[in-house]
N, C-alpha and C positions, 0 to 999 in steps of 0.2 A: 727538367726542374725549372720553375719560373724564377725570375729575379727582378729587381727593381729597375725602371727605365734609367738610362744614363742622364737624360736631358730634362731640365724644367722647360716647359712649353706653354705659352699663352693658349688658352682654350683647352688645355689637357682633360681628358675626361676621367681622371684618376677617381673622382668622387662617384661616378656611376659604374665603375667596372663591374661590381656584382650583378647589375642589371644587364650589361652588355654580355658578360660572360655566360649568362643563362642561355643565350642563342647558340653558343658554340657546341660542336660535338666532334669527337675525334674521327667520326665516320667521313668527315669532308676530306677531300684529296689534298687540299692545300689552303693555306691562309693567305689572303691578298689584301694590302692595305695601300691604296693609291695616294693617300694624303697622310703619310707616316707620322710626322712630328716627332714626339717623344716615343711613339709606338707603344704606350702603356698597356693596351690590351694585348698586343703581341707578347710582350715580356711577361704578362700575367699568365697567358694560355700556354706559352712555349710550345706551339706546334712543330712538328717535325720539318715540314716544308713550308716555305713562305715567299711571297714576293712583298718587298717593302719599297715604296717609291715616295720621293718628295721632290718638289720643284726646287727645293733649297739645296744647291749643290754642295754647299760647305757642310751641311748636315749629312748627306749621304757619304761625302768623302770622310767624314769622321767615323761613321759606322763601318766603313770598309777598312780603314786603318787600325780601328779597334779591333776588329776581327783578325786582321793579319798580324798586327804588332802590338798587342796589349802591354806588353812589359816595357817596350820603348816608349810608349805614349805615357805610362805610369811614371817612368823616370823623367820625362819632360815635364810633367805636372809637378813633380816633387820640386823641381827647380824653380817654380813660380810663388812667389810670396803673395799672400792676400792683402792687397793694398790698392788704393785708388791710383797710385803712381804707376804700378805694374799694369793695372787694368787700361789705363789711358795709353800707355806704350804699346800694348798688344793691339788695342783698338786702332791705332794709328798706323798699323803695319798692313801691308797689302798681302792678302792670303796667297796670291799668285807669286809672290817673291820668296816664299818660304819653302823648305823641303816638306815631304808629304807628312812626316811625323809631327814637326812643329806646327804645321798648318792645322792638323787635327787637334793638337793640344791647345792651340790658341782658341779654337772654336769651343771647345769644352769649357775652357777657363772663362771666356766671355760670357757664354751661356749660363754658367754657374752664378756669376756675380753681377750680371745685368739686372736692370729693372724689370721684375716680374717675368722673367723668362722670354721676354719679347724678342723677335727678330725683325729689325726694321732697318732699311738702308736709305741712304739720301739719293738724290737724282744722279749722283755719280756712282752709285753702287756701293758706298761705303757704310760699314755698320756704324750706326750712330746712337745706340741706346745707351742711356747713362748708367754709371756705376751705382749699385744699390744692394749692397752686400747683406743688410739686415734680413734675418729669416731665410737666407739661401741655402743654408747647410754647408757641408764641405764638398771639396772636389772628390770625385769618385775614387775609391781606394783601388790599389792593385787587385785585390781580391774581387771587387766589383766589376772591374774591367775585365779580368779573366773569365768571370761568369758570363758577362754580355758577349764576349769573344766566342766562347763555346755555343752559346744560343744561336748567335748570327751564322754559325757555319752552315745551318739549314735554310738560309734565306739568300735570294737573289736580290740585289740592291740596284735601283735604278733612280735617275734624276730626269725624269720626263713629265711631260704634260699628262694629267691623270687620264684623259680620254685616249691618248695613245697607249697607255699601259693597259687600260681596260680592253680595248679593241684588239691588241695584239696577244696578250697573255691570258686572259680569264677564259677558262675552259669548263667543262662539265663537272660538276660536284665541287666546285671551289665554294669556299667561304669568303666572301668579300665584305670588309668592314670600311666605311667611308665616314671620315670625320672632316669635312671640308671647312675652310675658313667661312665665316659668316658673311653673306653678301647682303645684309640688312642695309636698306637705303639710309645711310647715316655717314655724314662727314667725319664724325669722330673715329669711325673704324678706319677711314682712309689716313687720317693723320697718325693713327697708332702703328699701322703696318707698313706704310709706305705706299709708293706709286703702283706697285705690281699686286694691288689688292684683288681678291677675288670677287667678281662682279656678278651683277644679275644675268648678264649674258651667259656666264659660266654655269649658273644654275640651270638654264635651259639645256646645255650640253650635258650637264650632269643627269638630268631627267632622262635624256635619251640613253645615257650609259646604264641607267638602271634597267631599262627595258631590254638593252642588249644583255646584260648579265643574266636576267630572267630567261630570255630566249635560249640561252646556252645551258640552260639547266643547273645553274648555280644559285646559291643563296646570297643575299645581300642584307646588311644591317647598316642603316645610315642614322647618324646622330647630328642634330641641327637645332639651331634656335628655333623656339616655338614662335613663328612670325607669319605674317601674311604671305611674304614670298615663298616661304617653305610650304605652307599649306597648299598654296596654289600650285607649286611646282611638283609636288609629291602626292597629290590628291588621290591617284588611281591605287595607291598602295596602303597596306596596313599601318596605321599610325597611332601611336600612344603618346601621352604627354606626361612628362616627369618633372621633378623640381630638383634644382641643385644650386649651388653657390657660385656666381660669377665673380671671378678673381681679377679681371682685367684692369680694374682701377689701381690695383696695387696697394691699397689702403684699406685696412680692415674695416674702418668705420664706414666706408662707402660700399663694401661688398653686400650684396643682396641676393635674396632667393630669387631664383629665375626660372621661368618655364623652358624646358628643352622638349624636343620631339625625338622619338625613335621610329624610324620608318623601316619596314622590311617586306619581303615578298613571301615570308613564312605564314 
């Protein structure tokens, strides 16, 4: 049974899930998501077998310990008050100095109350997104953590480069959903996400990965900004344009209807 994703995530595809869901069928052997983020499509589809990967080690750590010890994480979250003081105290801690449960609870808390679900670090690798609790909702309940833990039992979790995961694990009859960060040639994107931004050179690697997935007899669906870089990189595949709301600004008055592309080998 499907459940809601645990995390808020900049660039989440929650608004286009019905369009993405239409490509899925239970006939596929396994669901694979190399850029998991909040994994909103995975939690919507609830496949029996999956591979979830993200380069963000703190995110994957949190998924692993939600799966292993959801009740302990729930207890940890209940001890945290919703306040700027608590947020800044947790943000100032080093994840490596915490035990595994507190580290996961810290990530969940910061993700819930940070500005617009962004994950951004400074040059020293320290999370530096400001506190912005308005409209962020509540921390996940024990019930929600238990439901997520149950779903994640069927998933293998990795924190690797996307190309490594695709080359190593994708096999015949897999369904691969790819939602990479936008590599639009735009300085503002760099400022929002930090120095390890997904770049145009990564788009070239991604295009090669699509051909590899196709050659192995698997299906892929990719969602991306409708832009020159995307059109050039994915020109050989079936591409459709859809419209959604871009939320990265964080301010309702600045949010706008924007074009996105869905690329597939179907």
